[in-house]
Backbone as CSV, one residue per row, in Angstrom:
resi,resn,N_x,N_y,N_z,CA_x,CA_y,CA_z,C_x,C_y,C_z
1,MET,76.876,91.137,95.283,77.700,90.600,96.345,76.768,89.921,97.351
2,ASP,77.066,88.698,97.672,76.206,87.959,98.592,76.611,88.198,100.054
3,PHE,75.824,87.656,100.940,76.020,87.865,102.373,77.369,87.327,102.836
4,ARG,77.779,86.167,102.319,79.052,85.564,102.747,80.236,86.461,102.388
5,THR,80.199,87.017,101.192,81.277,87.892,100.761,81.341,89.132,101.640
6,THR,80.194,89.711,101.925,80.138,90.888,102.788,80.649,90.552,104.182
7,LEU,80.239,89.426,104.709,80.690,88.996,106.029,82.194,88.760,106.041
8,ARG,82.703,88.116,104.999,84.130,87.816,104.907,84.945,89.118,104.868
9,ARG,84.500,90.090,104.070,85.228,91.366,103.986,85.191,92.106,105.321
10,GLY,84.066,92.053,105.995,83.969,92.686,107.305,84.910,92.046,108.306
11,LEU,84.998,90.721,108.277,85.898,89.994,109.172,87.351,90.328,108.862
12,ILE,87.684,90.407,107.588,89.047,90.752,107.194,89.398,92.149,107.683
13,ALA,88.489,93.083,107.505,88.736,94.450,107.969,88.922,94.486,109.482
14,LEU,88.124,93.709,110.211,88.253,93.656,111.663,89.598,93.065,112.075
15,LEU,90.011,91.977,111.425,91.303,91.374,111.725,92.447,92.323,111.412
16,ALA,92.341,92.998,110.283,93.395,93.940,109.901,93.505,95.074,110.911
17,THR,92.389,95.587,111.357,92.392,96.667,112.335,92.977,96.209,113.662
18,SER,92.613,95.005,114.098,93.151,94.516,115.371,94.643,94.231,115.263
19,ALA,95.093,93.764,114.109,96.525,93.537,113.921,97.284,94.855,113.963
20,LEU,96.693,95.863,113.375,97.310,97.184,113.392,97.448,97.699,114.818
21,ALA,96.407,97.559,115.592,96.448,98.026,116.979,97.496,97.254,117.781
22,ALA,97.626,95.977,117.497,98.578,95.151,118.236,100.016,95.524,117.925
23,THR,100.277,95.996,116.712,101.656,96.322,116.348,102.077,97.703,116.814
24,GLY,101.128,98.512,117.229,101.488,99.812,117.761,101.642,100.892,116.712
25,VAL,101.201,100.642,115.500,101.324,101.643,114.444,100.456,102.847,114.757
26,MET,99.327,102.653,115.388,98.434,103.769,115.684,99.091,104.791,116.593
27,ALA,100.012,104.356,117.408,100.687,105.283,118.307,101.612,106.227,117.551
28,GLN,101.918,105.935,116.285,102.841,106.726,115.506,102.178,107.884,114.783
29,THR,100.854,107.982,114.809,100.181,109.024,114.049,100.427,110.391,114.656
30,GLY,100.289,111.408,113.825,100.454,112.770,114.299,101.833,113.308,113.955
31,THR,101.972,114.617,114.135,103.249,115.251,113.841,103.899,115.719,115.126
32,VAL,105.205,115.781,115.090,105.996,116.228,116.227,106.638,117.551,115.816
33,PRO,106.376,118.632,116.541,106.938,119.923,116.151,108.469,119.889,116.098
34,HIS,109.032,120.474,115.052,110.478,120.641,114.890,111.239,119.325,114.738
35,HIS,110.571,118.282,114.282,111.230,116.999,114.048,110.862,116.482,112.654
36,PRO,111.399,117.079,111.604,110.981,116.716,110.247,111.278,115.263,109.880
37,ARG,112.374,114.703,110.367,112.684,113.300,110.028,111.686,112.353,110.673
38,VAL,111.331,112.627,111.905,110.343,111.805,112.606,108.998,111.912,111.895
39,ASN,108.615,113.131,111.528,107.345,113.339,110.843,107.314,112.638,109.488
40,GLU,108.444,112.657,108.786,108.515,111.981,107.483,108.261,110.485,107.635
41,VAL,108.923,109.870,108.584,108.760,108.430,108.813,107.314,108.120,109.204
42,ASN,106.761,108.894,110.127,105.389,108.654,110.581,104.388,108.833,109.451
43,LYS,104.589,109.847,108.613,103.674,110.105,107.505,103.709,108.954,106.494
44,ARG,104.891,108.445,106.233,104.995,107.328,105.285,104.305,106.074,105.829
45,ILE,104.457,105.823,107.124,103.784,104.674,107.738,102.271,104.835,107.626
46,ASP,101.789,106.034,107.900,100.349,106.309,107.795,99.861,106.118,106.353
47,ASN,100.624,106.623,105.388,100.239,106.476,103.975,100.179,105.008,103.561
48,GLN,101.157,104.224,104.005,101.152,102.804,103.679,99.951,102.113,104.303
49,GLN,99.599,102.510,105.522,98.436,101.910,106.167,97.170,102.221,105.379
50,GLN,97.047,103.441,104.885,95.879,103.807,104.084,95.829,102.998,102.793
51,ARG,96.979,102.759,102.179,97.019,101.954,100.957,96.611,100.510,101.237
52,ILE,97.041,99.976,102.369,96.660,98.611,102.745,95.154,98.547,102.965
53,ASP,94.619,99.506,103.715,93.173,99.534,103.975,92.377,99.633,102.679
54,LYS,92.845,100.460,101.759,92.164,100.620,100.468,92.209,99.317,99.670
55,GLY,93.346,98.628,99.719,93.481,97.350,99.019,92.563,96.282,99.583
56,VAL,92.417,96.248,100.891,91.505,95.296,101.525,90.065,95.643,101.154
57,ALA,89.744,96.932,101.168,88.379,97.366,100.880,87.957,97.029,99.459
58,ASN,88.877,97.182,98.498,88.487,96.892,97.120,88.827,95.466,96.690
59,GLY,89.386,94.668,97.598,89.602,93.250,97.335,90.896,92.904,96.628
60,THR,91.803,93.867,96.425,93.063,93.557,95.756,94.112,93.004,96.712
61,ILE,93.898,93.163,98.006,94.793,92.597,99.021,93.947,91.733,99.942
62,THR,94.414,90.524,100.201,93.688,89.636,101.105,93.963,90.024,102.552
63,GLY,93.170,89.489,103.439,93.361,89.762,104.860,94.707,89.283,105.357
64,LYS,95.138,88.132,104.877,96.426,87.582,105.289,97.570,88.484,104.830
65,GLN,97.484,88.973,103.586,98.506,89.881,103.071,98.502,91.189,103.861
66,ALA,97.311,91.683,104.181,97.197,92.941,104.924,97.824,92.814,106.306
67,ILE,97.581,91.718,106.961,98.152,91.513,108.296,99.671,91.486,108.218
68,ARG,100.218,90.790,107.210,101.675,90.728,107.047,102.244,92.121,106.768
69,ASP,101.592,92.871,105.891,102.060,94.224,105.570,101.991,95.126,106.791
70,GLN,100.947,94.994,107.590,100.813,95.803,108.793,101.866,95.425,109.829
71,GLN,102.217,94.153,109.878,103.279,93.743,110.795,104.609,94.357,110.363
72,HIS,104.860,94.393,109.052,106.086,95.032,108.567,106.102,96.509,108.937
73,ALA,104.963,97.183,108.732,104.869,98.603,109.088,105.049,98.785,110.596
74,GLY,104.497,97.872,111.375,104.654,97.926,112.834,106.102,97.759,113.254
75,ASN,106.811,96.863,112.579,108.232,96.672,112.880,109.028,97.939,112.574
76,ILE,108.703,98.573,111.454,109.382,99.825,111.103,109.083,100.888,112.157
77,ALA,107.830,100.973,112.581,107.442,101.960,113.599,108.162,101.695,114.917
78,GLN,108.305,100.432,115.287,109.010,100.108,116.526,110.483,100.482,116.430
79,ARG,111.090,100.227,115.260,112.491,100.610,115.067,112.643,102.122,115.164
80,ALA,111.689,102.845,114.563,111.735,104.307,114.613,111.617,104.797,116.056
81,SER,110.713,104.203,116.819,110.535,104.601,118.218,111.793,104.327,119.035
82,ALA,112.409,103.180,118.801,113.633,102.841,119.526,114.753,103.817,119.159
83,ASP,114.862,104.146,117.865,115.887,105.101,117.430,115.636,106.480,118.031
84,GLU,114.366,106.895,118.061,114.025,108.195,118.650,114.377,108.225,120.136
85,ALA,114.115,107.143,120.834,114.377,107.085,122.267,115.870,107.245,122.566
86,ARG,116.706,106.737,121.672,118.153,106.850,121.874,118.657,108.272,121.709
87,HIS,117.889,109.112,120.976,118.365,110.456,120.656,117.371,111.537,121.070
88,ASN,116.716,111.337,122.199,115.789,112.339,122.754,114.724,112.781,121.748
89,GLY,114.108,111.835,121.080,113.013,112.148,120.166,113.428,112.536,118.767
90,HIS,114.691,112.425,118.443,115.190,112.762,117.110,115.638,111.501,116.381
91,LEU,115.767,111.602,115.069,116.341,110.539,114.252,117.571,111.099,113.554
92,THR,118.633,110.316,113.531,119.818,110.739,112.795,119.576,110.507,111.303
93,ARG,120.421,111.090,110.477,120.293,110.886,109.028,120.453,109.410,108.673
94,LYS,121.387,108.754,109.307,121.632,107.342,109.027,120.414,106.500,109.394
95,GLU,119.821,106.755,110.552,118.629,106.015,110.972,117.462,106.282,110.020
96,THR,117.318,107.538,109.607,116.259,107.884,108.665,116.456,107.150,107.350
97,ARG,117.685,107.095,106.872,118.001,106.392,105.627,117.636,104.905,105.733
98,HIS,117.968,104.276,106.847,117.652,102.853,107.045,116.138,102.642,107.107
99,LEU,115.449,103.516,107.821,113.994,103.395,107.922,113.331,103.625,106.563
100,ASN,113.847,104.583,105.795,113.291,104.837,104.464,113.488,103.636,103.537
101,ARG,114.616,102.989,103.637,114.845,101.793,102.815,113.839,100.701,103.170
102,ALA,113.612,100.506,104.465,112.633,99.503,104.896,111.231,99.879,104.419
103,GLU,110.900,101.163,104.507,109.589,101.616,104.040,109.467,101.463,102.524
104,ASN,110.553,101.701,101.794,110.529,101.513,100.339,110.254,100.055,99.982
105,ARG,110.903,99.136,100.690,110.657,97.708,100.440,109.199,97.356,100.708
106,ASN,108.677,97.831,101.832,107.288,97.546,102.183,106.339,98.178,101.162
107,SER,106.642,99.373,100.723,105.807,100.058,99.746,105.779,99.298,98.414
108,ARG,106.942,98.841,97.959,106.999,98.055,96.708,106.194,96.769,96.848
109,HIS,106.279,96.147,98.004,105.549,94.908,98.250,104.040,95.148,98.176
110,ILE,103.581,96.228,98.790,102.147,96.574,98.753,101.718,96.837,97.314
111,ARG,102.527,97.590,96.576,102.190,97.915,95.183,102.092,96.652,94.329
112,LYS,103.021,95.731,94.496,102.993,94.481,93.715,101.752,93.661,94.037
113,GLN,101.352,93.629,95.297,100.163,92.877,95.694,98.916,93.472,95.076
114,ARG,98.836,94.781,95.019,97.635,95.444,94.529,97.485,95.286,93.026
115,ARG,98.558,95.010,92.300,98.481,94.817,90.854,97.813,93.503,90.499
116,HIS,98.028,92.510,91.314,97.546,91.155,90.960,96.140,90.935,91.405
């Protein structure tokens, strides 16, 4: 691997990290006692972020794809936060179902990108 490739991967990782911070996904980490639906959503977002990072690190996902995937995860996290705020930190079954569907779509998208 030459210097340009190493530099390019480092830049991509930096851009991906800054995009993640901008979307607010980092604020979603951790568990909330006695809130299993909230914890489920947060854990899935964290897992998807790890898969994106792994894809960028091994070169199966480009920086542009990673940023788009992180924005999708950020949108899901924002929706989850808004739903939680409406119900004193809880998620209803219906809201959880909608968030899970969005996470499933994002997860399938990440998986398809990593295959190619």
